[in-house]
DRENMAR-622994 format. One record per residue (C-alpha): residue number from 1; residue in three letters; x, y, z. Coordinates in Angstrom, 3 decimals. Layout:
% residues N
<pt seq="NUM" type="ALA" east="X" north="Y" up="Z"/>
...
END
This chain:
% residues 294
<pt seq="1" type="MET" east="0.000" north="0.000" up="0.000"/>
<pt seq="2" type="HIS" east="1.323" north="3.473" up="-0.892"/>
<pt seq="3" type="SER" east="2.049" north="5.817" up="1.977"/>
<pt seq="4" type="HIS" east="-0.535" north="8.216" up="0.479"/>
<pt seq="5" type="ASP" east="-3.226" north="5.515" up="0.810"/>
<pt seq="6" type="GLU" east="-2.075" north="4.677" up="4.316"/>
<pt seq="7" type="ASP" east="-2.272" north="8.342" up="5.214"/>
<pt seq="8" type="ILE" east="-5.858" north="8.512" up="3.875"/>
<pt seq="9" type="LEU" east="-6.839" north="5.369" up="5.797"/>
<pt seq="10" type="LYS" east="-5.307" north="6.798" up="8.963"/>
<pt seq="11" type="ARG" east="-7.308" north="9.993" up="8.545"/>
<pt seq="12" type="VAL" east="-10.513" north="8.067" up="7.848"/>
<pt seq="13" type="ARG" east="-9.952" north="5.953" up="10.968"/>
<pt seq="14" type="HIS" east="-9.191" north="9.069" up="13.029"/>
<pt seq="15" type="ILE" east="-12.361" north="10.780" up="11.761"/>
<pt seq="16" type="GLU" east="-14.378" north="7.629" up="12.467"/>
<pt seq="17" type="ILE" east="-13.154" north="7.374" up="16.070"/>
<pt seq="18" type="LYS" east="-13.808" north="11.066" up="16.733"/>
<pt seq="19" type="THR" east="-17.185" north="11.370" up="15.016"/>
<pt seq="20" type="ARG" east="-18.670" north="8.086" up="16.218"/>
<pt seq="21" type="GLY" east="-18.305" north="9.345" up="19.772"/>
<pt seq="22" type="LEU" east="-19.821" north="12.698" up="18.835"/>
<pt seq="23" type="SER" east="-22.709" north="11.038" up="17.027"/>
<pt seq="24" type="ASP" east="-23.540" north="9.243" up="20.305"/>
<pt seq="25" type="GLU" east="-23.859" north="12.650" up="21.909"/>
<pt seq="26" type="ILE" east="-26.116" north="13.939" up="19.147"/>
<pt seq="27" type="PHE" east="-28.010" north="10.709" up="18.816"/>
<pt seq="28" type="ALA" east="-28.783" north="10.554" up="22.539"/>
<pt seq="29" type="GLY" east="-32.269" north="11.874" up="21.873"/>
<pt seq="30" type="LYS" east="-31.598" north="14.901" up="19.704"/>
<pt seq="31" type="TYR" east="-31.289" north="13.454" up="16.221"/>
<pt seq="32" type="HIS" east="-34.065" north="10.927" up="16.673"/>
<pt seq="33" type="THR" east="-36.649" north="13.289" up="18.157"/>
<pt seq="34" type="ALA" east="-35.830" north="15.926" up="15.530"/>
<pt seq="35" type="PHE" east="-36.831" north="13.546" up="12.755"/>
<pt seq="36" type="ARG" east="-39.544" north="11.493" up="14.409"/>
<pt seq="37" type="GLY" east="-42.559" north="11.792" up="12.166"/>
<pt seq="38" type="ARG" east="-40.663" north="12.262" up="8.947"/>
<pt seq="39" type="GLY" east="-40.977" north="8.572" up="8.168"/>
<pt seq="40" type="MET" east="-44.326" north="7.769" up="9.751"/>
<pt seq="41" type="SER" east="-46.960" north="5.901" up="7.836"/>
<pt seq="42" type="PHE" east="-50.562" north="5.663" up="8.998"/>
<pt seq="43" type="ALA" east="-51.302" north="2.148" up="10.278"/>
<pt seq="44" type="GLU" east="-54.708" north="1.919" up="11.986"/>
<pt seq="45" type="VAL" east="-57.302" north="3.560" up="14.214"/>
<pt seq="46" type="ARG" east="-58.074" north="2.389" up="17.747"/>
<pt seq="47" type="GLU" east="-60.026" north="3.695" up="20.735"/>
<pt seq="48" type="TYR" east="-58.473" north="6.545" up="22.705"/>
<pt seq="49" type="ARG" east="-56.627" north="5.517" up="25.870"/>
<pt seq="50" type="VAL" east="-55.499" north="7.770" up="28.721"/>
<pt seq="51" type="GLY" east="-52.085" north="9.149" up="27.881"/>
<pt seq="52" type="ASP" east="-52.570" north="9.194" up="24.090"/>
<pt seq="53" type="ASP" east="-51.586" north="12.355" up="22.296"/>
<pt seq="54" type="VAL" east="-54.699" north="14.474" up="21.677"/>
<pt seq="55" type="ARG" east="-53.202" north="15.554" up="18.351"/>
<pt seq="56" type="ASP" east="-53.571" north="11.977" up="17.077"/>
<pt seq="57" type="ILE" east="-57.379" north="11.909" up="17.497"/>
<pt seq="58" type="ASP" east="-59.167" north="10.948" up="14.269"/>
<pt seq="59" type="TRP" east="-62.161" north="13.264" up="14.404"/>
<pt seq="60" type="ASN" east="-64.061" north="11.575" up="11.542"/>
<pt seq="61" type="VAL" east="-64.073" north="8.153" up="13.188"/>
<pt seq="62" type="THR" east="-64.728" north="9.736" up="16.588"/>
<pt seq="63" type="ALA" east="-67.802" north="11.539" up="15.226"/>
<pt seq="64" type="ARG" east="-69.149" north="8.362" up="13.555"/>
<pt seq="65" type="SER" east="-68.736" north="6.132" up="16.607"/>
<pt seq="66" type="ASP" east="-69.358" north="8.586" up="19.471"/>
<pt seq="67" type="ARG" east="-66.144" north="7.354" up="21.095"/>
<pt seq="68" type="ALA" east="-62.753" north="9.008" up="20.815"/>
<pt seq="69" type="HIS" east="-60.443" north="7.185" up="18.419"/>
<pt seq="70" type="VAL" east="-56.787" north="7.872" up="17.682"/>
<pt seq="71" type="LYS" east="-54.656" north="7.210" up="14.635"/>
<pt seq="72" type="VAL" east="-51.789" north="4.839" up="15.232"/>
<pt seq="73" type="TYR" east="-48.632" north="5.361" up="13.222"/>
<pt seq="74" type="GLU" east="-45.753" north="3.065" up="12.581"/>
<pt seq="75" type="GLU" east="-42.336" north="4.214" up="11.566"/>
<pt seq="76" type="GLU" east="-41.394" north="3.372" up="8.038"/>
<pt seq="77" type="ARG" east="-38.313" north="1.255" up="8.164"/>
<pt seq="78" type="GLU" east="-36.530" north="2.854" up="5.241"/>
<pt seq="79" type="LEU" east="-35.419" north="6.364" up="6.018"/>
<pt seq="80" type="THR" east="-32.768" north="8.035" up="3.927"/>
<pt seq="81" type="MET" east="-30.295" north="10.754" up="4.790"/>
<pt seq="82" type="MET" east="-28.655" north="12.599" up="1.917"/>
<pt seq="83" type="LEU" east="-25.464" north="14.573" up="2.423"/>
<pt seq="84" type="MET" east="-25.016" north="17.298" up="-0.193"/>
<pt seq="85" type="VAL" east="-21.383" north="18.268" up="0.094"/>
<pt seq="86" type="ASP" east="-19.805" north="21.330" up="-1.482"/>
<pt seq="87" type="VAL" east="-16.358" north="20.293" up="-2.784"/>
<pt seq="88" type="SER" east="-15.578" north="23.561" up="-4.620"/>
<pt seq="89" type="PRO" east="-12.092" north="25.085" up="-4.155"/>
<pt seq="90" type="SER" east="-13.209" north="27.759" up="-1.650"/>
<pt seq="91" type="ARG" east="-13.630" north="24.996" up="0.955"/>
<pt seq="92" type="MET" east="-9.817" north="24.563" up="1.072"/>
<pt seq="93" type="PHE" east="-9.569" north="27.875" up="2.911"/>
<pt seq="94" type="GLY" east="-9.037" north="28.128" up="6.642"/>
<pt seq="95" type="SER" east="-7.062" north="30.412" up="8.945"/>
<pt seq="96" type="GLU" east="-7.355" north="28.066" up="11.916"/>
<pt seq="97" type="SER" east="-5.636" north="24.703" up="12.125"/>
<pt seq="98" type="ILE" east="-8.708" north="23.285" up="10.391"/>
<pt seq="99" type="THR" east="-9.818" north="24.099" up="6.841"/>
<pt seq="100" type="LYS" east="-13.455" north="24.254" up="5.832"/>
<pt seq="101" type="LYS" east="-12.930" north="21.008" up="3.908"/>
<pt seq="102" type="ASN" east="-11.804" north="19.131" up="7.042"/>
<pt seq="103" type="LEU" east="-14.675" north="20.534" up="9.044"/>
<pt seq="104" type="ILE" east="-17.243" north="19.619" up="6.364"/>
<pt seq="105" type="THR" east="-15.828" north="16.072" up="6.363"/>
<pt seq="106" type="GLU" east="-16.141" north="15.767" up="10.139"/>
<pt seq="107" type="VAL" east="-19.676" north="17.159" up="10.265"/>
<pt seq="108" type="ALA" east="-20.766" north="14.874" up="7.401"/>
<pt seq="109" type="ALA" east="-19.241" north="11.856" up="9.179"/>
<pt seq="110" type="THR" east="-20.956" north="12.733" up="12.467"/>
<pt seq="111" type="LEU" east="-24.337" north="13.015" up="10.721"/>
<pt seq="112" type="ALA" east="-23.761" north="9.799" up="8.773"/>
<pt seq="113" type="PHE" east="-22.961" north="7.810" up="11.929"/>
<pt seq="114" type="SER" east="-26.021" north="9.315" up="13.660"/>
<pt seq="115" type="ALA" east="-28.196" north="8.115" up="10.759"/>
<pt seq="116" type="SER" east="-26.519" north="4.732" up="10.818"/>
<pt seq="117" type="LYS" east="-27.386" north="4.292" up="14.519"/>
<pt seq="118" type="ASN" east="-30.979" north="4.871" up="13.476"/>
<pt seq="119" type="ASN" east="-30.539" north="2.160" up="10.831"/>
<pt seq="120" type="ASP" east="-31.095" north="4.745" up="8.094"/>
<pt seq="121" type="LYS" east="-29.538" north="4.667" up="4.664"/>
<pt seq="122" type="VAL" east="-27.003" north="7.378" up="3.858"/>
<pt seq="123" type="GLY" east="-26.255" north="8.759" up="0.390"/>
<pt seq="124" type="CYS" east="-23.977" north="11.546" up="-0.755"/>
<pt seq="125" type="ILE" east="-23.868" north="14.134" up="-3.557"/>
<pt seq="126" type="LEU" east="-20.509" north="15.853" up="-4.096"/>
<pt seq="127" type="PHE" east="-20.841" north="19.056" up="-6.108"/>
<pt seq="128" type="SER" east="-18.915" north="22.119" up="-7.270"/>
<pt seq="129" type="ASP" east="-20.180" north="24.036" up="-10.315"/>
<pt seq="130" type="HIS" east="-21.525" north="20.648" up="-11.483"/>
<pt seq="131" type="ILE" east="-22.282" north="17.266" up="-9.916"/>
<pt seq="132" type="GLU" east="-18.883" north="15.715" up="-9.221"/>
<pt seq="133" type="LYS" east="-20.022" north="12.391" up="-7.785"/>
<pt seq="134" type="PHE" east="-23.145" north="10.610" up="-6.535"/>
<pt seq="135" type="ILE" east="-22.938" north="7.851" up="-3.926"/>
<pt seq="136" type="PRO" east="-26.312" north="6.042" up="-3.772"/>
<pt seq="137" type="PRO" east="-27.859" north="5.586" up="-0.298"/>
<pt seq="138" type="LYS" east="-26.915" north="2.410" up="1.564"/>
<pt seq="139" type="LYS" east="-26.662" north="1.205" up="5.136"/>
<pt seq="140" type="GLY" east="-23.705" north="0.093" up="7.191"/>
<pt seq="141" type="ARG" east="-20.346" north="1.117" up="8.559"/>
<pt seq="142" type="SER" east="-18.257" north="0.161" up="5.529"/>
<pt seq="143" type="HIS" east="-20.490" north="2.332" up="3.319"/>
<pt seq="144" type="ILE" east="-20.016" north="5.310" up="5.660"/>
<pt seq="145" type="LEU" east="-16.248" north="4.758" up="5.742"/>
<pt seq="146" type="MET" east="-16.292" north="4.787" up="1.940"/>
<pt seq="147" type="ILE" east="-18.129" north="8.146" up="1.999"/>
<pt seq="148" type="ILE" east="-15.579" north="9.555" up="4.494"/>
<pt seq="149" type="ARG" east="-12.733" north="8.285" up="2.324"/>
<pt seq="150" type="GLU" east="-14.197" north="10.116" up="-0.677"/>
<pt seq="151" type="LEU" east="-14.567" north="13.316" up="1.330"/>
<pt seq="152" type="VAL" east="-10.962" north="13.092" up="2.543"/>
<pt seq="153" type="SER" east="-9.328" north="12.355" up="-0.801"/>
<pt seq="154" type="PHE" east="-11.690" north="13.749" up="-3.449"/>
<pt seq="155" type="LYS" east="-10.208" north="16.155" up="-6.008"/>
<pt seq="156" type="PRO" east="-12.921" north="18.200" up="-7.760"/>
<pt seq="157" type="THR" east="-12.694" north="19.141" up="-11.440"/>
<pt seq="158" type="GLY" east="-14.962" north="22.204" up="-11.128"/>
<pt seq="159" type="ARG" east="-13.692" north="25.578" up="-9.941"/>
<pt seq="160" type="GLY" east="-16.903" north="27.306" up="-8.912"/>
<pt seq="161" type="THR" east="-20.096" north="26.601" up="-6.961"/>
<pt seq="162" type="ASN" east="-23.527" north="25.988" up="-8.452"/>
<pt seq="163" type="LEU" east="-26.038" north="25.295" up="-5.698"/>
<pt seq="164" type="SER" east="-29.082" north="25.156" up="-7.984"/>
<pt seq="165" type="GLU" east="-27.713" north="22.265" up="-10.017"/>
<pt seq="166" type="ALA" east="-26.992" north="20.315" up="-6.830"/>
<pt seq="167" type="LEU" east="-30.560" north="20.858" up="-5.571"/>
<pt seq="168" type="ARG" east="-32.084" north="19.878" up="-8.926"/>
<pt seq="169" type="TYR" east="-30.005" north="16.707" up="-8.893"/>
<pt seq="170" type="LEU" east="-31.185" north="15.887" up="-5.359"/>
<pt seq="171" type="VAL" east="-34.818" north="16.111" up="-6.482"/>
<pt seq="172" type="GLY" east="-34.179" north="14.086" up="-9.639"/>
<pt seq="173" type="VAL" east="-32.307" north="11.262" up="-7.953"/>
<pt seq="174" type="ASN" east="-34.553" north="10.750" up="-4.877"/>
<pt seq="175" type="LYS" east="-38.201" north="10.064" up="-5.547"/>
<pt seq="176" type="LYS" east="-38.989" north="9.447" up="-1.856"/>
<pt seq="177" type="ARG" east="-38.689" north="12.172" up="0.759"/>
<pt seq="178" type="THR" east="-35.261" north="12.289" up="2.384"/>
<pt seq="179" type="THR" east="-33.632" north="14.163" up="5.248"/>
<pt seq="180" type="THR" east="-30.996" north="16.200" up="3.447"/>
<pt seq="181" type="PHE" east="-28.115" north="18.234" up="4.826"/>
<pt seq="182" type="LEU" east="-26.471" north="20.815" up="2.571"/>
<pt seq="183" type="LEU" east="-22.889" north="21.310" up="3.803"/>
<pt seq="184" type="SER" east="-21.340" north="24.368" up="2.213"/>
<pt seq="185" type="ASP" east="-19.722" north="27.745" up="2.813"/>
<pt seq="186" type="LEU" east="-22.715" north="29.005" up="0.755"/>
<pt seq="187" type="VAL" east="-20.463" north="31.002" up="-1.567"/>
<pt seq="188" type="ASN" east="-22.617" north="30.652" up="-4.682"/>
<pt seq="189" type="SER" east="-21.874" north="32.161" up="-8.095"/>
<pt seq="190" type="LYS" east="-23.795" north="35.413" up="-8.716"/>
<pt seq="191" type="GLU" east="-25.170" north="34.085" up="-12.023"/>
<pt seq="192" type="ASP" east="-26.746" north="31.132" up="-10.249"/>
<pt seq="193" type="MET" east="-28.735" north="33.050" up="-7.619"/>
<pt seq="194" type="PRO" east="-32.052" north="33.407" up="-9.560"/>
<pt seq="195" type="LYS" east="-31.987" north="29.690" up="-10.469"/>
<pt seq="196" type="PHE" east="-30.986" north="28.836" up="-6.906"/>
<pt seq="197" type="GLU" east="-34.153" north="30.445" up="-5.565"/>
<pt seq="198" type="ASP" east="-36.380" north="28.312" up="-7.800"/>
<pt seq="199" type="ALA" east="-34.433" north="25.111" up="-7.128"/>
<pt seq="200" type="LEU" east="-34.535" north="25.748" up="-3.379"/>
<pt seq="201" type="LYS" east="-38.307" north="26.189" up="-3.402"/>
<pt seq="202" type="ILE" east="-38.816" north="22.843" up="-5.159"/>
<pt seq="203" type="ALA" east="-36.202" north="20.896" up="-3.169"/>
<pt seq="204" type="SER" east="-37.425" north="22.129" up="0.222"/>
<pt seq="205" type="SER" east="-41.013" north="21.174" up="-0.600"/>
<pt seq="206" type="LYS" east="-40.040" north="17.629" up="-1.635"/>
<pt seq="207" type="HIS" east="-37.357" north="16.949" up="0.989"/>
<pt seq="208" type="ASP" east="-36.653" north="17.727" up="4.626"/>
<pt seq="209" type="LEU" east="-33.798" north="20.107" up="3.916"/>
<pt seq="210" type="MET" east="-31.307" north="21.641" up="6.358"/>
<pt seq="211" type="ALA" east="-28.244" north="23.775" up="5.639"/>
<pt seq="212" type="ILE" east="-24.986" north="23.710" up="7.542"/>
<pt seq="213" type="HIS" east="-23.129" north="26.919" up="6.805"/>
<pt seq="214" type="ILE" east="-19.400" north="26.368" up="7.298"/>
<pt seq="215" type="PHE" east="-17.320" north="29.539" up="7.529"/>
<pt seq="216" type="ASP" east="-13.928" north="30.811" up="8.622"/>
<pt seq="217" type="LYS" east="-13.491" north="34.103" up="10.451"/>
<pt seq="218" type="ARG" east="-11.179" north="35.271" up="7.625"/>
<pt seq="219" type="ASP" east="-14.179" north="35.008" up="5.289"/>
<pt seq="220" type="ARG" east="-15.651" north="37.969" up="7.112"/>
<pt seq="221" type="GLU" east="-12.622" north="39.930" up="8.273"/>
<pt seq="222" type="LEU" east="-9.265" north="40.632" up="6.649"/>
<pt seq="223" type="PRO" east="-6.239" north="40.828" up="8.943"/>
<pt seq="224" type="ASP" east="-4.289" north="44.091" up="8.914"/>
<pt seq="225" type="VAL" east="-1.046" north="42.812" up="7.328"/>
<pt seq="226" type="GLY" east="-0.226" north="45.429" up="4.693"/>
<pt seq="227" type="ILE" east="-0.350" north="44.801" up="0.949"/>
<pt seq="228" type="ILE" east="-0.967" north="41.187" up="-0.034"/>
<pt seq="229" type="GLU" east="-1.722" north="39.378" up="-3.252"/>
<pt seq="230" type="MET" east="-5.015" north="37.513" up="-3.135"/>
<pt seq="231" type="GLU" east="-6.371" north="34.877" up="-5.445"/>
<pt seq="232" type="ASP" east="-10.045" north="34.103" up="-5.932"/>
<pt seq="233" type="SER" east="-10.040" north="30.340" up="-5.326"/>
<pt seq="234" type="GLU" east="-13.005" north="29.878" up="-7.639"/>
<pt seq="235" type="THR" east="-12.036" north="32.049" up="-10.617"/>
<pt seq="236" type="GLY" east="-8.260" north="32.072" up="-10.250"/>
<pt seq="237" type="ALA" east="-8.198" north="35.882" up="-10.630"/>
<pt seq="238" type="ARG" east="-5.378" north="37.535" up="-8.656"/>
<pt seq="239" type="GLU" east="-5.160" north="41.064" up="-7.325"/>
<pt seq="240" type="TRP" east="-3.158" north="43.115" up="-4.839"/>
<pt seq="241" type="VAL" east="-5.089" north="44.258" up="-1.778"/>
<pt seq="242" type="ASP" east="-4.019" north="46.819" up="0.792"/>
<pt seq="243" type="THR" east="-5.239" north="45.270" up="4.043"/>
<pt seq="244" type="SER" east="-3.870" north="48.151" up="6.133"/>
<pt seq="245" type="SER" east="-6.644" north="50.357" up="4.727"/>
<pt seq="246" type="ARG" east="-9.614" north="50.398" up="7.035"/>
<pt seq="247" type="ARG" east="-11.877" north="51.129" up="4.065"/>
<pt seq="248" type="VAL" east="-10.697" north="47.990" up="2.262"/>
<pt seq="249" type="ARG" east="-11.268" north="45.872" up="5.359"/>
<pt seq="250" type="GLU" east="-14.740" north="47.327" up="5.891"/>
<pt seq="251" type="PHE" east="-15.621" north="46.809" up="2.233"/>
<pt seq="252" type="TRP" east="-14.543" north="43.152" up="2.534"/>
<pt seq="253" type="SER" east="-16.605" north="42.588" up="5.708"/>
<pt seq="254" type="ARG" east="-19.665" north="44.351" up="4.322"/>
<pt seq="255" type="GLY" east="-19.551" north="42.291" up="1.128"/>
<pt seq="256" type="TYR" east="-19.394" north="39.087" up="3.138"/>
<pt seq="257" type="GLU" east="-22.194" north="40.110" up="5.514"/>
<pt seq="258" type="GLU" east="-24.486" north="41.102" up="2.626"/>
<pt seq="259" type="ARG" east="-23.936" north="37.880" up="0.659"/>
<pt seq="260" type="THR" east="-24.442" north="35.748" up="3.764"/>
<pt seq="261" type="ALA" east="-27.566" north="37.654" up="4.848"/>
<pt seq="262" type="THR" east="-29.093" north="37.163" up="1.371"/>
<pt seq="263" type="MET" east="-28.410" north="33.407" up="1.490"/>
<pt seq="264" type="LEU" east="-29.734" north="32.942" up="5.018"/>
<pt seq="265" type="LYS" east="-32.878" north="34.924" up="4.206"/>
<pt seq="266" type="LEU" east="-33.559" north="32.728" up="1.169"/>
<pt seq="267" type="LEU" east="-33.045" north="29.552" up="3.194"/>
<pt seq="268" type="THR" east="-35.250" north="30.552" up="6.133"/>
<pt seq="269" type="HIS" east="-37.904" north="31.896" up="3.740"/>
<pt seq="270" type="ASN" east="-38.067" north="28.372" up="2.270"/>
<pt seq="271" type="ARG" east="-38.323" north="26.788" up="5.745"/>
<pt seq="272" type="VAL" east="-34.760" north="25.459" up="5.693"/>
<pt seq="273" type="ASP" east="-33.166" north="25.290" up="9.154"/>
<pt seq="274" type="VAL" east="-29.586" north="26.555" up="9.272"/>
<pt seq="275" type="ALA" east="-26.669" north="25.721" up="11.561"/>
<pt seq="276" type="GLU" east="-23.808" north="28.237" up="11.521"/>
<pt seq="277" type="VAL" east="-20.515" north="26.443" up="12.069"/>
<pt seq="278" type="ALA" east="-17.171" north="28.280" up="12.320"/>
<pt seq="279" type="THR" east="-13.850" north="26.536" up="11.718"/>
<pt seq="280" type="ASP" east="-12.831" north="27.535" up="15.248"/>
<pt seq="281" type="GLY" east="-16.246" north="26.683" up="16.764"/>
<pt seq="282" type="ASP" east="-17.970" north="23.623" up="18.217"/>
<pt seq="283" type="TYR" east="-20.145" north="22.042" up="15.556"/>
<pt seq="284" type="VAL" east="-21.822" north="19.547" up="17.905"/>
<pt seq="285" type="VAL" east="-23.297" north="22.420" up="19.926"/>
<pt seq="286" type="GLU" east="-24.549" north="24.061" up="16.701"/>
<pt seq="287" type="LEU" east="-26.089" north="20.828" up="15.353"/>
<pt seq="288" type="ILE" east="-27.899" north="20.161" up="18.630"/>
<pt seq="289" type="LYS" east="-29.193" north="23.746" up="18.614"/>
<pt seq="290" type="MET" east="-30.560" north="23.212" up="15.114"/>
<pt seq="291" type="PHE" east="-32.214" north="19.910" up="16.026"/>
<pt seq="292" type="LYS" east="-33.815" north="21.501" up="19.101"/>
<pt seq="293" type="ARG" east="-35.416" north="24.177" up="16.919"/>
<pt seq="294" type="ARG" east="-37.227" north="21.530" up="14.896"/>
END
């Protein structure tokens, strides 16, 4: 085995050990209660018993029989989690010891192991400005390790980000409702924004969609380090920037805040829950917060 492969396996194993423990934390009630009801199918009606949930009363049957009856549900066995992972070049950025790519990989692994504990299938869509790879949903540890391996070692061919194409693909490839997590720094190309709105509307009505916004503090604030050459990781364009100018730094921050605010508004408007996860933050806390809001 090449040392490169060994290195990848080591990282996969390390991520597995770390995230399996974290998924226990999340799974201990949070993940399951957040999604209870998403895979319920109506089974039968029976007479009301003390302690039943009033919301389950079937008023039609109750009216016909003069006795309170409740609907009984059973959980559908086959639930599917889809991970939509942004693998565009901007995810390689990070001022902390962890890049956005590494963080996305860890969060995806934690979610995948949480789903696996629930005996759910997990699938994955890797995208940049086009669909890079689709891993069909399956169960089991070896399948999740294969997904983590892809996330660790995948080299995208696209340079930009096209969120609308990823959402359209999600809808096309999954006929049944899924629980889908979009993991991205949400830096979308300007040209795609009108299409993104339409695609988001459709995807969020057909699937239980949540967004995990991964960001680095340098995305929103430039350090004051004099004149530096910067490259746009998605277009390759280079330019010199004077970071010692307060105006330049404010312009940078304002641009970031405006773009992010627009994205978050679109997501919440389409009933998509969002977790904000910083590269120097605690993503487990943020995920649990998001699940509690559901």
